[in-house]
N, C-alpha and C positions, 0 to 999 in steps of 0.2 A: 602100441600107441598110448600116449598119456591120456589121463582122464579128461573129460570135457569140462574144463573149468570155464567160468564166464569169459575170460580172456581168449581161451581156445575157441569157444563158440564164435566170438567176433572174428577171429582169424579165418575160421571155416567159412563164415558168411562173406568175408571180403574175397576169399578165393573163388567161391562159386559165382559171386557177382562179377569178378574179373572174367571168368569163363563166359558168362552170359553177355558181358560187354563186348567180347570179341565177336560173338555171333551177330549181335545187333550192329556193331561197327561195320561188319561186312555188307550188310544190306544197303546202308546209305552211302558208304564210301564208293561202292560200285555204281549206284544210281547216278552220282555226280559225274562219273566217267562215261556214261552212255553216249552223249553227243561226240566225245572224243573217239570212242569205239566205232561209232557210225562213220566218222570221217577216216580214221586210220585203217580200220579193217573192212571198210566198205560194207557195213552191216545195215540191213534194212530194219524198219521198225519191228517187223515180226521176229527177226533174229535178235534184236535187242530185248524183246519180250522173253525169248528163250534164255538169254544170258541171265536175266533175273529169275525166271520161273524154273529153269533147270535146277538151280539151287533149292528153291522153295518146294518143287515137286518131289525131289529126292528126300528132302527133309520130311515132308508130310507123309510120304509113302512108307518110310522106315521108322518113324519116331515111335509108333506103338510097340513094334517089336523090340526096338532098342531099349525102351523104358522097362518093359517086362523082363528082358534079359538082364538088365542092370539090377533089377530087384533080385533076380535069381542067383546070378553069378558074382555080384558085387558092384557097387556104385563107384567106388574109388578106382578100380582098374578100368571100368567103362569110361570114366572121365579122363583118365590118363591116355588111353588109346585114342579117344575122340580128339583130344587136344593135339596129340602128336600127329594124327592123320590130317587134322585141319591145317597145321603148320606146313606139312609137306605139300598138300594140294594147293594151298595158297601160293607157295613158291612156284609150282607148276603153272598156275594161272598166269604168272608174269611172263612166261615164255611162249604162251599160245600165239600162233601165227595166223589164225583164221577164226571167223565166227564159230564154225563148227567145232574146232578144237577147244575154244574157250567154253562153249556150252558143255562139252564133255567134262571138262575140269570142274565146271560149276555143279554138275551132277555129283561128282565125287566129293566136293566140298559140302554139299547138302547132306550126303550120307554121313560124313563125320560130324556135322552139326547135329544130326538126329541122335547121335550117341551122347553128345555133350548136354544139350538143353534140358531134356527130362531129368538127367542126373542132377543138375543143379538144384532143381526144385525138390526132388526127393531127398537130397542131402539136407536141405533146409528143414524139411518136415521131420526128419529123424534127429537133427541137431537141436531143434526147438519143438519138443513134444507138447508144451503148453500152448493152448490155442491163442492166448493173447500175445505171447512173445513171438509165436510163429507168424501171426498177422502182421506184426511190425516188421519182421524179417522179410516177408513177402512184399511189403510196401517198399522197403529199401531195394529189394531185387527189382521191382517194377521201375523204381526211379533210376536205377543204374541202366536198365534197358533203354529208358528214355535218354539217358546221357550218351549211350552208344549211338543213338539216332542223332544226337546233337553234335557229337564230335566227328562223326563220319563225314558229313558234307564239308566241314572246314578242313579237316585233315586231307580229304580227297582233293579239295581245291588247292591247298598248298603243294601237295605232291604233284598234281597235274601241271601246276604253274612252273615247276622246276625240273621234274624228272620224267614226265610222260605217264601214260596210262598203266604200264607194267608196275609202277611203284605202288599203286593202290592195292595190289595183291601182296607185294612184298612187305608192306607195312603191317599186314595182319600176322606175319610170322613171329616177330618178337612178342607181341601181345599174347599169342597162343602159347609160346614157350614159357613166358613168365607165369601164366596161369598153370601150366603143367608143373613147373618147379614148386609153386605154392601148394598144389594138390599133393604132390609127393611128400612135402614137409608137414602139412597140417591136417589134411582131410582124413578122418578115420574111416575104417571099413564098416559097411553095413549092408546086409542083404536079407533075403527071405527065401531060403532054398526051396520052400514048398510052393512058391508062387508060379506065375505063368511060365510055360515052356515054349520052345520054338514052335511056331504054327505056320508051316509052309503053305497050306491051302489058303489060310486067311491072309497071309502076307501077299501071295500072288493075286488073290481076288481084290484086295483093297488097293494095292499098287496099280493094278490094271484099271480099276474103276477111276481112280483119281487121275492117272496118266492119260487115259482116253478122253476124259472130260476136259482136262486142260488143253490137250492137243487139239481137240475139236473146236474149242472156243478160240484158240489162237489162230488156227488155220481157217476159221469160218469166213473172215473177210476175203481171203483168196478164193475159196471155193464158192462162196455165197451162203448166206444164212439159211436159205431154203433149199439148198442143193441136197440131193439124195445122200451123198457121203456125209454131210453135216448132220442131217437128221439121223442117219444110221449110227453115227458116233454118239449122239446124245442117248439114243435108245440103248446102245450097248453099254454105256456107262451106268445107266439106271439098272439094267439087268445084272451087271457085275456087282453093283452095290447091294442089290437084293440077295445075290448069291453069297456075298460076304457076310451079311447079317444071318443068313440061314446057317452058314458054316460055323459062325461063332456061337450061335445058340445051341448047336448040337455037340459042341466039344466040352470035354471035362475040364480042360485047361485052355480057355479061349484067350486070344490075344487081347481082347477087351470084353469084359462082362457087359452084355447088352442091357441087362436089367438095371445097370447104373442109370440109364437114361429115363427110368421111371421116376427118379427123384428130381424134382424141379430145381433144387439147389445145384444139381450137377448138369442136367440137360439144358436148362435155360441159361445158366452161366456159360456153358460151352458155346451155345448159339450166340450169345452176346459178344464173346471174345472173337468168334469167327467173323461176325459182321463188322466189328471195330477194325480188325486188321484187313479185312476186305477193303474198307474205305481208305485206311492209312497207306497201304502199299500201292494202291492204285493212284492215290494223290501224289506220293513221292515220285513214282514213275513218270507222271506227266508234268509235275511242276518244275522238276529240274530241267526238262526239255523246254518248258515255257520260258524260264529265266534265260537260258542260253540261246535258244533258237529265235524267240520272238523279241526278247528284250536286249539280246546281245551281250549279256553279262559273261564274264569269264568264270572258270570253274571255282576259283576261290571266292569270288564275289557271290556266286550262287550259293556256295556252302554257308557263308555268313548269313545270307538272307533266309536260309531255311532254319536257322537257330531258334527263332521264336516257337515254332511248333514242337521242336525237340525238347527244349527246356521246360515248356509247360506240360509235356507228357510226364516228366519227372515230378513236377509240382502236383499235378493231378493224381499221380499214383500214390504219393505220400498222403495227400489230403483225402483221397477216396477211402483208404483203409481207416483213417481216423473218423470220417463221417459215418461209416457203417455202424459203429458202436452207438451213435446217436440217432441216425435216421433209418438204418436197416439197408440190407443189400439191394432190395428192390428199388427204393427211392434213389439211391446213389447211381446205380447202373442205368436206370431209366433216364435220369437227368443227364448222365454222360452221353448216352446215345442221342438224346434230343439236341444237346450242344453240337455233337458231331454232325448230325443231319443238317442243323441250321447253318453251320459253317459252310458246308458244301452248297447249300441253296444260295447263300450269300456270294460265294465265289462264282456261281453260275450267272450272276447278274453283273459281273465286272466287265468294264470295257477293256480293249486290248492293252492300253497303256495306263492301267489303273495306278494311282499313287501308291508307293510302297507302304506308307503309313496304314492304308486301308488293308493291304495284304497282311500286315502284322496283326491287325485285329482279327482277320479271318483265321490266321494260323494259331493265334492264342486260343481262340474258341475251339479250334480243331484239336489242339494238343490237350487242353483241359478235358474236353469230352472223351478223348481216348484214355487218358490217365484215370479219370473217374470211372470208366467202364471196365478196364482190363484188370487193375489190381484187385478191386473187390470181387470181381467175377472169378479171378484166379484163386483167391482165398476160399471162395465158396466151393469151387471144384475140389480143392484139396481137403476141405472139411468133411467130405463124404466118406473118405477112406481112412482106415487106421494107418499109422506110420509105416507098418510093414509092407503095405501096398502102395506106398507113396509114388513109386516109379510109374505105376499104371495111371494114377491120377495126373501126375506131372506130364506123362506122355500124351494123355488126352488133351490137356491144356495146350501143350506145345503143338500137337497135331491140329487143333482148332485154329491156333494162330497162323501156322504155316499154310493150312488149307485155305483159310480166309485170305491170307496175303497172296497166295498163288492164284486164287480165283479173282482177286481184286485186280492184279496185273493183267490176267488173261481177259477178264470181262471188260474192264474199263479201257484197257489197251486196245482190245478188239473193237469196241464201240468207237473209240477215237480213230483207229485206223480206217474203219468203214466210212465214217462221216467225213474225215479229212479227204480220203480219195474221192468220194462222191462230190463234195463241194469243189475240190480242185478241178475235177473233170468238167465242171460247168463254167470255168473261168477262161481267161486268155491262154491258159496252158493247153487247152484243147486244140489250138491252132499250131502247136509245135509238132515236130516229127513224133510218130507214135511211140518209138522207143524212149525218147526223152520224156514224153508225157507220162508214160508208164512208170519209169524210174522215179519221177517226181511224186507220183501218187503213192509209191511204196515207202518213201523215205523223206522226212522233212528236211534232213541235211541235203539230200540230192535236189529237192525243190529249191531250197535257198541257194545252193550252188549254181543252179541253172539261172536263177534270177540275177545273181551277181555276175555271172559270166557274160550274160547278154546285156547287162546294165539296163534292165527294164524295170521301172518303178511299178508298173501295173502288175508284173509278175510277183514282185515282193509283196505288194498289197494283197494279192490273191492268196499267197501262202499264209500271211498273217491272219486274214479273215477266215480262211478255211481251218487253220489251227484253232482259233478261238471258238468257232462253231462246234468243232469236235470236242474241245476241252470243256465247254459249257455243258454239252449233252452228257458227257461222261460224269461230270460233277452232279448233274441232276439225278443220274442213275444212282450214284453213291449216296446222295441225300435221301432218295426214296428207300434204299436198302437200310440205312441207319434209322430212319424214322419208323419203318415197319418193325425193326428190331426193338425199338423203344416200346412199341405197343406190346410185343411179345414179352419183353422183360417185365412190363407193368402187370401183365396178367399171370405170369408164371413164377417169378422169383420170390423168395421168402421175404416177408415183411419185416417190420421193426421188431427188435428183440425186447422182450419184457425184462424189467429189472429184476435182480436177485432178491430173495426174501432176506429179512433181517438176519444178520449173522453170516451171510454168504461172503465168500472171499472176493468181492468185487464184481462188476458187471460182466457177465459172460457174453461172448460173441456167439453167432448162430451155430448151434450144434457142435459138440466136442468131437475130436477125432475118433472115428469108429463108433460114435453113439448112434448113428443112423446107418444101417446097412442098406446098400442100394437095392438089394434083391427084394426088399419089402414092398409089395405092390398094393396092399390093402391097409386100411386104417390110417389115422392121422400121422403125418410126418412133419418133422421140423422143416419149415420152408416149403410147405405144401401149397402156398399161395394165399393163406390167410393173413390177417393183419398182424397177428401176434403168434408167438409160440409159447408153450408152457414155460413158466419160470423154472430156472434150474433149481434142483434140490440143494439143501445146505451142503457146504463143502465137506467131503468125506475126509477122514484122517489120512495122512500120507500113507501110501501103500495099500489102502483099502481097495477092494475090487468092486466094480459096478456090475450088478447082476444083469444078465441079458433079459430084455422084455419077453413076455410070454408069447408074443406073436412073431418072434424072430424066426425067419425061415431056416430050413435045414441047411447046414454048412456055414451059417453065419458065425461070427466070432462069439465065443461063449462068454468070455469075461475080459474086460479091458482095464488094466490097472490105471488109476488116476495119475496123470502126469508121469507115466513110466519113463525112465531114462532110456536113451538109445541102447539097443542091444538087449533090453529086457525081454523075457519070454512071454508070448501071448498064446493062450490056449485056443485051439481051433477044433471043433468037432469033426471037421473033415480030415484035417492033416495032423492033429495032435500038436505037441509042443513045437514052437518055431521061434 
């Protein structure tokens, strides 16, 4: 492979951003198709949740293992295999003939995405070893993910208007293949042979914990939130989560080093990303149905109307990284979560036929809040680990995104389903035959179909009012989650960065790669919650080594070269040269 010239670095960044674009395009392009899937495949609201969450659940369950194996065996082949599999499974999704078959394909697509997404960030970390240039690259990456959210609804609407729902899956194929060709041409190989190995017990425990939790939440409206099977599901998920932590703490090569979470720059940032995507995924799942079911817009019109939130995610991502240098991670992420929570509280006060101009204001607030939260928090997560361990940090970031999104669809979707069914049961639908009433309570499309078939305005009004009651309560839950997250971010994230002393090479961002090892549990840390961190020492000559602090725990990196190029050797007391 040729040397990493500035031009080559930009090509690598463009390639991994295209791969990330494909992943995010999938999320919103499928959401716009949900009402069509409900009608064409006779899918209930619960089955629609699984169409979305089957993808997210497989992603969240496998991303940690995929990230660590990419570190060990090579990020370039991992990206190639992931993109190839994503293209194949997307094509299979277009020929699914039932909700169950489509859910199965979505699980397979999520497994491929789990291989792609952490690899994109770890390649960025190794391509841009300097903290400042890496922060800019992460900002671009975050903006492109927002662009994927923006293009998805419009592209999905255009495809649905002319070709039907299978086309939204086929459209992902050329994007994935183009990213695959660019990866083959430009992305260099990088790995860390001494890093994490396959961890079957950890994989099984984590996958089972997340899977049982999501399944329990989605099925709770059917069984009842207080039913023994629901309570047992929550208890089992907690027990399996504790088992996973115990397994990882006892392994020499864990899937994820649990001591990372002792570092606020890592743990609080991960929590902020989780809560932000909890809110976003839940919102998109519900608002696309609001536009099409309640307002009667077509798929293309719905896609265009979702553009404000998507475009402002991109703007917020770029602006958030720039603001961190001036205000600090804590202030920016906290402000983002406050904006996010405020937007949901505002949505919860809206009437059924709110003017679209007001909806634009709500979505702009939501998009800016998400961008200001996720890009700085992502960069904070990556700052904790040295470039050789980038796959692990990237995988944790991606796992928090997908776990948050999965739980957002599951929790907010289930809150919506429970409230909608309860409200509808108290309306004139109660006088209809039991089978008709039950079908209406399980599916908004079925309820609207019944009202249209019987030509009864009272039934249509009942569906709309029940929908809005459920939508408003789900938005209040999202608002509460985001605002609680803002409190946590304010208390735990690192504060403003002190300026460099005279003669330093420009203002540093919080903690250089590898400068703070997550295993350090005692003593002051960069980003430990104080208002400032210690000023950076004067810039060392190129190639000079930074000595390890005296309190570095056993097994930490012994010496990290300043701005070392990709592929340079880092000495580790545990593993030797790597």
